[in-house]
C-alpha positions in Angstrom: 42.4 50.4 -16.3 40.1 49.1 -13.6 39.0 46.3 -15.9 42.6 45.4 -16.6 43.3 45.4 -12.9 40.3 43.2 -12.2 41.4 40.8 -15.0 44.9 40.6 -13.5 43.6 40.1 -10.0 41.0 37.5 -10.8 43.4 35.8 -13.2 46.2 35.5 -10.6 43.7 34.3 -8.0 42.2 31.7 -10.3 45.7 30.7 -11.5 47.2 30.0 -8.1 44.3 29.0 -6.0 43.8 25.3 -5.2 41.5 23.4 -7.5 41.3 20.4 -9.8 43.1 22.1 -12.7 46.0 23.3 -10.6 46.3 19.9 -9.0 46.3 18.3 -12.5 49.0 20.8 -13.7 51.2 19.9 -10.7 50.7 16.1 -10.8 51.1 15.9 -14.6 54.3 17.9 -14.5 55.7 15.6 -11.8 54.8 12.6 -13.8 55.6 13.7 -17.4 57.6 16.9 -17.3 57.2 20.6 -18.0 55.7 20.3 -21.5 52.9 18.1 -20.4 52.1 20.3 -17.4 52.1 23.4 -19.6 49.7 21.7 -22.0 47.3 21.2 -19.1 47.7 24.8 -18.1 46.7 25.9 -21.6 43.3 24.1 -21.4 41.3 27.2 -20.3 42.2 28.9 -23.7 40.3 26.0 -25.3 37.4 25.6 -23.0 36.6 29.1 -21.8 35.7 30.4 -25.3 32.8 27.9 -25.2 32.0 28.7 -21.6 32.1 32.5 -22.0 29.9 32.4 -25.1 27.2 30.3 -23.4 27.5 32.4 -20.2 27.2 35.7 -22.0 24.1 34.5 -23.8 22.6 33.6 -20.4 23.6 36.9 -18.7 22.6 39.1 -21.7 19.1 37.5 -21.8 18.2 38.4 -18.2 17.0 41.7 -16.9 19.6 44.3 -15.9 18.7 44.2 -12.2 19.0 40.4 -12.1 22.3 40.7 -13.8 23.4 43.2 -11.1 22.2 40.7 -8.5 24.3 38.0 -10.2 27.2 40.4 -10.1 26.8 40.8 -6.3 26.6 37.1 -5.9 29.7 36.8 -7.9 31.5 39.3 -5.7 30.5 37.3 -2.7 31.7 34.1 -4.4 35.1 35.6 -5.2 35.4 36.7 -1.5 34.6 33.1 -0.5 37.2 31.8 -2.8 39.7 34.1 -1.3 38.8 33.1 2.3 38.9 29.4 1.2 42.4 30.0 -0.3 43.6 31.4 3.0 42.4 28.3 4.8 43.4 25.4 2.5 46.5 24.0 1.0 47.3 22.7 -2.5 46.8 19.0 -2.6 49.1 17.0 -4.8 46.9 14.1 -5.5 48.7 11.4 -7.5 45.4 9.8 -8.5 44.9 12.7 -10.9 47.8 11.6 -13.1 46.8 9.9 -16.4 49.9 9.1 -18.4 48.0 7.4 -21.2 46.0 10.5 -22.3 46.9 13.8 -23.9 47.4 16.4 -21.2 45.6 19.1 -23.1 42.6 16.9 -23.8 42.5 15.8 -20.1 42.7 19.4 -18.9 40.0 20.5 -21.4 37.6 17.7 -20.3 38.3 18.6 -16.6 37.6 22.2 -17.2 34.5 21.7 -19.2 33.1 19.2 -16.6 34.1 21.3 -13.6 31.4 23.7 -12.2 33.9 26.3 -11.2 34.6 27.9 -14.7 30.8 27.9 -15.4 30.0 29.5 -12.1 32.8 32.0 -12.5 31.7 33.2 -16.0 28.0 33.3 -15.2 28.1 35.1 -11.9 31.5 36.9 -12.0 33.2 37.1 -15.4 30.1 37.5 -17.6 28.7 40.6 -15.8 32.2 42.1 -15.6 32.8 41.5 -19.3 29.4 43.0 -20.3 30.1 46.0 -18.1 33.5 46.4 -19.6 32.1 46.1 -23.2 29.4 48.8 -22.4 32.3 51.0 -21.2 34.3 50.3 -24.4 35.4 47.3 -26.4 39.0 48.0 -25.5 38.1 47.6 -21.8 36.5 44.2 -22.5 39.5 43.1 -24.5 41.8 44.3 -21.8 39.9 42.4 -19.2 40.1 39.2 -21.2 43.8 39.5 -22.1 44.8 40.3 -18.5 42.7 37.5 -17.1 43.9 34.8 -19.3 47.5 36.0 -19.2 47.6 35.6 -15.5 45.4 32.5 -15.3 47.4 30.5 -17.8 50.8 32.2 -17.1 50.7 31.5 -13.4 49.9 27.8 -14.0 52.7 27.6 -16.6 55.2 29.1 -14.1 54.1 26.7 -11.5 54.6 23.8 -13.9 58.1 25.2 -14.7 59.0 25.4 -11.0 57.7 21.9 -10.3 59.7 20.5 -13.3 62.9 22.1 -12.0 62.7 20.2 -8.8 60.3 19.6 -5.9 62.8 21.1 -3.5 62.2 24.5 -5.0 58.4 24.3 -4.5 58.7 24.4 -0.7 55.5 24.3 1.4 56.4 27.7 2.8 56.6 29.2 -0.8 53.3 27.6 -1.8 51.7 28.9 1.4 52.9 32.5 0.9 51.8 32.6 -2.7 48.5 31.1 -1.9 47.9 33.6 0.9 48.7 36.5 -1.4 46.3 35.2 -4.0 43.6 34.7 -1.4 43.9 38.3 -0.2 43.8 39.6 -3.7 40.6 37.6 -4.4 39.0 39.0 -1.2 39.9 42.6 -2.3 38.5 41.9 -5.8 35.4 40.4 -4.4 34.7 43.4 -2.2 35.2 45.7 -5.2 32.8 43.7 -7.3 30.1 43.5 -4.6 30.3 47.3 -4.2 30.2 48.0 -7.9 27.2 45.7 -8.7 25.5 46.5 -5.4 25.4 50.2 -6.5 23.7 49.1 -9.8 21.3 46.9 -7.9 20.3 49.7 -5.6 20.4 52.4 -8.2 
């Protein structure tokens, strides 16, 4: 269950934390409606299979101690993301809107070119997924399902809220949700640092 919990926590944090993809979901929804915003939100389902495969090949090829060191670095990175989420606000940048391109294609390109998914799966998701697989294949599947359910689901919900009217997406509600996500990321980062730190020192 701990891998499912990690997946839910990391997925929620990644889904609601400020970043290029979330900004694109919001601005695309404002410009073109819920269906377009939801298509952008689905882009990780397309891109992350490629990113995960390459990242796992990289992580699997390195020594166990180095993989544990990457896991510690990943935990620290997740904590940093949480702290950053506590300090920053979601920017609704109208320059990200591209009404002439397919939303899913644009979200896919954005995700592939962004360093954040690559960094996440190399230093955070990859080591967790390998550890979960070594525990049991069911744990690995549970982690992936939980992660993507919250990652994509949160962004789809945000697109639905934005589509229903900007007045419902008040700055206070955004701030509260963002703070909760930031705290969850910090907790997950501490847990990851502790887990892989034990492997590094063991």
